[in-house]
N, C-alpha and C positions, 0 to 999 in steps of 0.2 A: 628428750625433755618434754614432759607433759605437765601443764599447769592449767587450772580452770580460771577463766575470766569471769568477771561479775556478770550477772544477768542483764541483758539489754532489753529495753521496753520499746515496742513499736505500737503507736496509736493508729488504729484502723479508722480513718475518718471517711473514707469512701465506702463503696459496697464491699470491697474485698482487698486483701493484700496478698502478695506472693513472695515465697522464699524460693531461691534457686540453688541447686547443687550443680557444680560444674568443675572442670579441671583443665589445666593447660600443660602442654608438654612441649619443650623446646630441646633441640639437639645441637650440640657442637660437633667438632671433628672427633673428639675423644671423650665426650661427656654428654650428660643430659640433665635437665631439670624438669620436675613435675611439681605442680602445686594446685590446690583446689579447696573446695568446700563440699562437705557432705551433710545430708540431712539424715540423722540417725534415728530419731524417734519423735513422735508427736504425742503430747499429753492433753487430753480434753479437760473441760471445766470440772469434771468429777474426779480427776486424778488418775484416770485410766490411760496407760501408755499404749500407743498404737505404732506398729512397725510399718513404715511406708511401703507401698507396692507400686512398682513402676511399669507402666504400659503405654502404648501409643494413644490409647483412648483414655479419657478421664475416668478415674476410679474413685468412688466415695470411700474415704476411710471411716468417717462417721459424719452425721448430719452437719453440713456447712464446711466440711474440709475434704478436699479431693487432691489426687496426685495424677500426674501425667509426665511423659518424657517426649522430647523432640531433639532436634539437632543442637539446640542451644543448651541442653542440660535436662535435669530432672526438676520438676516444679511442684510446689505445694501451694495450693490456692486455699486461702482462709477467708470465709465470708465473715463479715462483721457480726452476724447473728450467732456465730459459733464461739465468739470470744467469751472469756479469756482462753487462749490456747498457748501452751508452751512448746517450743521446738528445740530439741537438742541438736546443735550443729557441731561440726568439727572442721577446723581449718588445718591443712597439712602442707608440708613441703619436703621434697627429697632432691638431693644433688648426688649424682654418681659420676665419678671420674674413672675411666677405664685404665688410665695410666698411673694415677696417684690415689690409691685407695685411702690414704690418710686424709685426703680432702673430702671424702664422702661424708654426707651429713643428712640428717632428717629430723623433723620435729612435727608434733601434732598437738593441737590445742582444742579441747572441747569447750563449748560455751552454750548458754541457754538464751533464747530470745522469747520474750513474752509478748503476745499480741493481745491488745486490749481494745475494746470498742471506744471510739472517741465521740 
């Protein structure tokens, strides 16, 4: 099932804001669940779409926006001076049963977050 949520607005009132992509995995005796959030694209104030690049060292995507990764996930740092910035996110979930395939399920929902200077 895929449906798009309404755009969410985040007001950047400090120096910067961060968006984080991460996921969780849990296992049972005969099944597992995974769910998470992905950062799929970043759109600058001119409408140009940028694909995030993930490395241990911060990498500038465009002036005022950088990406990096660590043990807690992948992070997008947005300076207030770069706003407005739109970020396409995706929330997803998957359940897999090794014994009862008819119980397996998954879903994915894309949505936009707009970061604006406050």
